[in-house]
N, C-alpha and C positions, 0 to 999 in steps of 0.2 A: 562419431557420434552426437548428435548436440543434445545435451543436458539440456532437461527441458525447464521452464524458466518456475519459480517459486522456493520457498523453503524447503528442507531438511526434513528429510522424515521423524528427529529427535528434534527441533531446530520448533515441527509446527505443535508437537509432542507436548513439547513445554508451552507454548500459546492455548493451549486447548484445556493444561491441567491449569495457566492463572484463570478463563476463562468459569471454567469448575469454579473455582478458588471463592472470588468474587461472586458468581451469583446463588451457588450453596450461602454466603452469609447476607448478603444481598439481600437472596427470593426467593426468600421461605414461603411458602406456601400461605397461609395467613395473609401479608401483603401483597402476595400474588391474587390473592381473592380483594383484599382491598380495593388496590387499583383499580384493581376490572369494574368494583363497584361504585367507588367516586369518578369512571371515566381519569382516571390524576396521571397524568406526564412525571416519570420518576426520575428526575433534572435531577437528583444528588445520587443516584445509580450511574443516568448515562454520564454526569462531570466523574463521574469514580473511575471508570470503563476508556473515560480518556483521557487522566491525568498523566500525568512524567510514571507517577511509583506505579500504571496499567499499563497505560496504552496500546488500547486495543487494537481500538485503529489504524494505528503504523503499519498494519499486515497489508493494506490492500491499499500503502503508499506505495512507489521507486526508494532507495534506500537513496538514490541523490537529493531528497525528500524531504532527511531525516525520517522515510519508513524502515518494514523490512523486508520490501519487496516483494508482498508474497503475490504467488501466482494465483493463476483458477483451481486451482486442487485444495488450495491452503485457506481459502473464503469460500467453499463449500461444505469446508468442517466446520468451520469456527458459526457459519448459517446455522447448518445442521443444527449441532448443538446447543448456541442459541437459542433456535427453535424450542428443541425440548423444552425447554425452564416455562419462559415466554413467549408467542409470537406480535407481541405488542410492542415489547420489548429488545427483539432482530429485527422486527421493521425498521424501528425507532435508530435503530445503530447501524445496520446496515444502508441505510434509504442515506446517508450523509456519504456511505462509499457509493452510492448509483448519483448521490448530485454532484459526487467529484470528476465520473467518467467524460466527460464533458472535456475537461481541463487535463486528463490524460489521455485522452484519447487526439484532442485537436487542437489543444493550446502550443502555443508559438514557447520554445524553453524560457524566452523571460516569461510566461507569466507563468510555466509553473515551477518554475520556481520562484515564482510572489507567491500563490496564490498553492502552490501544496505547502511549501514550508509554513506557509504560515498554519496552515491544518493540524499538518500535521507538529507543529511543536506551542500552538496557543489550545491543542486540543476543540478547535469552531465545529460548530452545528451544524449542518449543509443539506442544503435541501433542493430537491429537481425536483424544478417549474416551467411541467411542458401540459398535464394534462387539462382540459377547461372544461364549461360547461356542454360546448357543442365538438367538443374534440378529444375524444377519448383514444381506442385502436388509431383511428385514422389522422394521425400526428399533423400529414398536411393541412389538416384546413383548421390549424388557426388562426381563429381573430386578434392575437397582441399584439401592435403593433411595434416598430422600434425606426423614428423617422430621426433618420441627421441628421444633426448639430453640423452647422459650415457655419464655418468665417468671413470676415472679408473680401478673401479672396476669392471662397468658393469652397475652399479645405475642409472634407468633413475630421470634423473635433469632437463631434458626439455622436450620442444617440437620446432617444427625447418617448420611453415606452412609457404605453399607455395602455391597457389589461385587466382583464382577471384571469386567475388560475383559478382551479378545484381540484380536490381529493388531492391536497399534495399532503403530503407527511410530514412531521415538523418545522408546516408551514408556518405555527406561532411559536415556537419556541428556539428558531435557522438562527445563525450570526449568519450568514454565505447563503449568497441561490445563486443557483444556474437555470437561467431562464429564457426558454424559444421565444424569439418573436420575430414578425414578418417585418424586413428589411425590404427596400427599392430592388436589392438582386434574387429574395429569399428567405425563408426564415434561413433566423442566426441566435446562435448563446451568448448567451452575455454572462458575468459574474457583477448580481448586486449585490453590495453592503446590505445590510439590517434597517440601518440608520441611515441609508438614503432619502431623506424626503421622498413623498410621496408617491414610499410603497408603505402597505400596509396589510392589516390581518383579520380576511373577514372570516365566513362565520364556523364555528368549529363548530364539524365534526357529530354526533352522537349516532353512535356506529355499534352495528349487530355483538361484532364481533372487536378483538388484535386496540381493546380502550384503552391500552395504556401505551397507544403509541398518539400523536396528535396529526390530529388529523385537518385542513383546514383550508380556508380556502386566501389567496395573493394578491388584493387591489395594487394594482400599480398607474399611479395615476400625473403624468408627466414627471415621468422616470429623468432623472436625470442621469449616464451614464459616460463617460473618458474613452475615445475611440479603444485606449488603450484595454477594456473592460468585455475590446468583441472577440470570441474567444477563436483563437485562430488568425484576426489580422485578416478578415475576409470576410465576407457579407455568401449568407448563400448555401454555406457548407453544415450548416445546421440539422437537415435532416441527416445525411451520410452520418455526421458524427455521431447521431443517439440511434442510428442504427446498425452502427457500428460494432454497440452493445451488447444489440442485442443477445444475441447467443449467448452472449456473461451473464449477464442479468438476469434475463427466464432461465437461464442457468442455478445461477444462484434463488428464485424461488423455488424454483425446483423443490434445493433444499433444503426451505422453510419447512414445503409439502412432507418432506422425507418425515424433519424432524418433529414436528405436531406430532405427525401420525405416531410414531415408534416414543413421544414419549408417552399419549396416550395409551400406546399398545402394551407398554415396560406398567403404565398403571393399570394394565386393565391384569393384567399374567399376576404383578406382585397379588393382586384380590382373589385372583384363580386358585392360589397357590394353599392360599389359609382362610378364603371361604368353607367353609363345612356344608355339605346338604348329602341327605341319604345317606349318611355315614363314611362321606367323607369328601375330600377338595372333589368341590369340583371341577379344578383342571383333568379332572381322573375322569373324565365324565367324555365320553372319543367325540361323537358329535358336537359337543361346545367346546371344546378347543378346536378340532380341526373346521370348524365354522364365522371363529368366532380370533380366535389368534393366529393359525396356524396359514389361513392362504393370505389374509395379508402381508403378518409377516413377509412372504413370496413374497409376496406383491412390494411388499419396497427394498427391500433384496435386490428384484430385481429393475426399478428405479434405481437407485442407489448402484447398481455394477455399470448401468446405462451413462450415467452422474458422474464417473468417477472416470468413461475414458472419454467421451467428449472434454471435461475440460483438461482432462490429458492430454490433449489431441491440441486444445488451444492452448499449454503449454509447450507446446513440442512447436508453435509459432506457422498453428493453423486459426488466426481467428475467424476466417469466416462458418462461422458454422452457424448460423440463423436456424435454418431448419431442424441443425441437430439440437438447439438449444431450449431449440419450439416442441423436440419430440419429450424429452427429459419432462418440462416445467408441467405439459400434460398427465405424462406418467408415471407422475412424485406428484402432482399437484391433488387429483384423482386418486392413487394410491394413501395419501395422505390422509383423505377425507372422508375414504374408504373405515380405515383405519381407526380413524376417530366414532367412525359411526357405532364401528362392534367393540368399540371401547366401554361405550355410554351400554351397548344391549348385555354384554360382560358383565358392565355389574349391575344392569335388574334395576330395580328404584333405585337404592341407590346409584346410580348413574346418569341419573335424570336429576341428580340433587345440585344446587352451587358448593357441599361443602368437599362432590368428593375428585372436585375439579377437571375430569374430562367432560363434563358437560363446556365448560370454558375454551378445554382447547378444542373441542372442535364444532363450538361459536368458531373459534381464533385460524385457526387453518380453512375453513368454508370460505375465506377472502383472498388464498391462492390461487383456484381455480377463478378469479377477476382479477385482481392487480394485475399486472404488464404484462396484459391481451388476460382476455379472457377462457374460457378451455376451447369453446369454440372458435373464437380467431383460432388459438395453434394449430384447429383442424382444416381450418380452411388455409395455413397458414402450410406445414405440411404437407396436402395435400399438390396443392397451388402451383411447389416451384417440385415438391416429387415428383407430380408429372412435369416439369417442362425441362428437368432434366435428367428423364428417362429419353425422352421426346429428342434433348438437346445430341444424348451422350447413341441414339437408338439403341438402351434395353443394356447399353454397356454396365449401366448404375448397377444396377440388380448385377449383372452378370461378377460385375466385380465381388462383389458383396455374397453370391454364390460361392466364390473361388476362396476368398475369408472361411467363410465352414468349411470350406474342405481339407484346406491347410490344419483347420481347428484339429475337426475331425482322424487326419491325416495323422496328428498327432497323439496324441486321447482318443480313442472308439466310443470311448464310456460316455464321453460331457454333454451327451444329443447333438453334438453342430451337423448329422444332415444325416435323415432316415435314405435308406437304399431307395433308390426303383423301383418300382413292381417286372419282375422276372417272366 
């Protein structure tokens, strides 16, 4: 039996405990509200998380690069826990993971040794440079170009990159960028350092939520990089590299939705237990409790169970789970948004004020149904690829699902995995 990738439960618990200690100390409620009001990136907090004393970023880096070698389950746990506290900070921190992914999935051994070791040892802030003004979910439509630089003998020695990226998380604070650009053979990823001549930061976006994260444009004007910065050492494989991590990154955003919704719901529960109306706590009012708390709590638990199973499958060596990642993202982020909305309603007039934080949490979790592919894009992906798989297998896909449920039902008939056919 193969042992799934990732940390032991005990080690992951230690990482989560460290995270809780750091966030409780560095991110009290009043400071979180201050970051939101001022639209301010908490550089000192992020740097502490990346410092040798804490090293939270090491969870998503392999052991041979100085990391902890965490798996999908571990990163989902960290993502959810961080999003409970502040989704803006979570977005900023986990964007480092996203920016590192092209190197992880497509880099040569030499590139992994060089760049991942630097990210681990120096605690570099990384940004993922794909989205453009005319290229969102349709990554293939990017306009940024990377023209070959040739020596006197016609050999490629590097690339000259020109274009504009938009809505880049960490765009204005990153020290390292992974940039997708069109080469003569197709889209390709490049590693670009912050101080490379021609790279500049564009407009700072003033956002509805996640205001603690830094979101800007990134402008590349005749940015020259050496051949060794072409990720994978081969042109035209950038879309393949991007698609290779979609199941993984969308699962991570699903965890953000779970954390944002759970955090808001827990605050609503605390309020319901202490707020008294008509002679007792409002939690005792069945209609209030079932409508605003229980239903969303169940939805979040269902999403968490699916996300954990998908993460386990990835850790067991099955990376081709783009559809499952889309399902997890769609369900978990929509459930998180609904939970945050219910939390506002649960607090009544207080919920609509900034002081009680659930108003901000709702604005934050709203983005999870948009970035890394909108909910509508996820529905399109799920429908298209599930239909293709069903047609290709002549219905065997869903027959397999039914067989799995029959097995669960045979082991425990009380869990509702199977309903008897009418006789």
